[in-house]
C-alpha positions as CSV (number, residue, x, y, z in Angstrom):
1,M,0.0,-19.5,-15.3
2,S,3.7,-19.2,-14.6
3,N,5.2,-19.2,-11.1
4,R,7.3,-16.3,-11.9
5,I,4.1,-13.9,-12.8
6,L,3.4,-11.6,-9.9
7,S,-0.5,-11.9,-9.5
8,W,-2.7,-10.1,-6.9
9,S,-2.7,-13.1,-4.8
10,R,1.0,-13.5,-4.9
11,L,1.6,-9.8,-4.3
12,N,-0.8,-9.8,-1.1
13,T,0.9,-13.1,0.1
14,E,4.3,-11.8,-0.4
15,Y,3.5,-8.3,1.2
16,L,1.5,-10.0,4.2
17,K,4.7,-12.4,4.8
18,W,7.3,-9.5,4.3
19,S,5.6,-7.1,6.8
20,K,5.4,-9.7,9.4
21,D,8.9,-11.0,8.9
22,N,10.7,-7.8,8.0
23,G,8.3,-4.7,8.6
24,E,9.5,-1.8,6.3
25,G,13.1,-2.6,6.5
26,R,15.4,-5.3,4.8
27,D,15.5,-9.0,5.3
28,K,18.3,-10.9,6.8
29,N,20.0,-10.8,3.4
30,D,20.0,-7.0,3.2
31,L,17.6,-7.2,0.4
32,R,14.5,-4.4,0.0
33,F,11.2,-5.9,-0.7
34,G,11.3,-4.6,-4.2
35,Q,14.6,-6.2,-4.9
36,Y,13.2,-9.5,-3.3
37,L,10.2,-9.4,-5.8
38,Y,12.4,-8.3,-8.7
39,I,14.6,-11.5,-8.1
40,K,11.8,-14.0,-7.5
41,Y,9.1,-12.6,-10.1
42,D,9.2,-11.6,-13.8
43,L,8.1,-8.1,-13.5
44,S,8.5,-7.0,-17.1
45,E,4.7,-6.4,-17.5
46,Y,4.9,-3.8,-14.8
47,S,5.3,-0.2,-15.9
48,V,7.1,0.6,-12.6
49,D,10.3,-0.4,-11.2
50,P,10.3,-1.7,-7.7
51,F,14.1,-2.4,-7.5
52,Y,15.3,0.9,-5.6
53,P,12.7,2.3,-3.6
54,E,12.6,1.6,0.0
55,G,9.6,0.3,2.1
56,C,7.3,-2.7,1.5
57,E,4.2,-0.6,1.8
58,N,5.5,1.9,-0.9
59,I,6.4,-0.9,-3.2
60,Y,3.0,-2.9,-2.5
61,A,1.2,0.5,-3.3
62,M,3.3,0.9,-6.3
63,L,2.6,-2.5,-7.8
64,A,-1.0,-2.9,-6.7
65,R,-1.7,0.3,-8.6
66,D,0.0,-0.9,-11.6
67,L,-2.0,-4.2,-11.5
68,H,-5.1,-2.1,-11.0
69,D,-4.3,0.1,-14.0
70,R,-3.7,-2.6,-16.3
71,Y,-6.6,-4.6,-15.0
72,L,-9.0,-1.4,-16.0
73,K,-7.2,-1.0,-19.2
74,E,-8.1,-4.8,-20.2
75,M,-11.7,-4.5,-19.0
76,R,-12.1,-1.1,-21.0
77,K,-10.8,-2.9,-24.2
78,D,-13.2,-5.8,-23.6
79,I,-16.1,-3.3,-23.1
80,L,-15.2,-1.3,-26.2
81,K,-15.0,-4.5,-28.1
82,S,-18.3,-5.6,-27.1
83,G,-20.1,-2.5,-28.2
84,S,-22.1,-2.3,-25.3
85,L,-20.5,0.9,-24.3
86,V,-18.7,3.9,-26.4
87,L,-16.3,6.6,-25.5
88,C,-17.8,10.0,-24.9
89,Q,-17.7,12.1,-28.0
90,S,-16.8,15.2,-26.1
91,C,-13.9,14.3,-23.6
92,N,-13.0,10.9,-25.0
93,K,-12.3,9.4,-21.7
94,N,-15.7,8.3,-20.1
95,L,-17.4,5.1,-21.0
96,V,-21.1,5.7,-21.7
97,K,-24.2,4.0,-23.1
98,S,-24.6,4.8,-26.8
99,G,-26.8,7.7,-26.9
100,E,-26.6,8.7,-23.3
101,M,-24.5,12.1,-22.1
102,C,-21.3,11.6,-20.1
103,F,-20.6,13.8,-16.7
104,C,-18.5,16.0,-18.8
105,Q,-21.3,16.9,-21.1
106,T,-23.7,17.5,-18.2
107,M,-21.2,20.0,-16.6
108,Q,-21.1,21.8,-19.6
109,N,-24.8,22.2,-19.9
110,N,-25.1,23.8,-16.6
């Protein structure tokens, strides 16, 4: 794994260190948390841009959400490849076991 990839553990470590040292503000070089991460890591896989927003908690939440969403997307792809679950035929969103009803269909039947 590259040292320039911002993983879950690196994001958590950077956030805790920044919070302890700088709070929600800027560091001694007048960098915001997002700018610091932007310079230190390759963030090209992220769908969000942390460079301009203020506040380390805001940036942390933004990047954590993006990491979470990408993880779920990959898990969903793996599950669909395995064939153990399929997309609901009605809503095309929820994963269900083949032959079972999804929540959306249950709600329509009531």
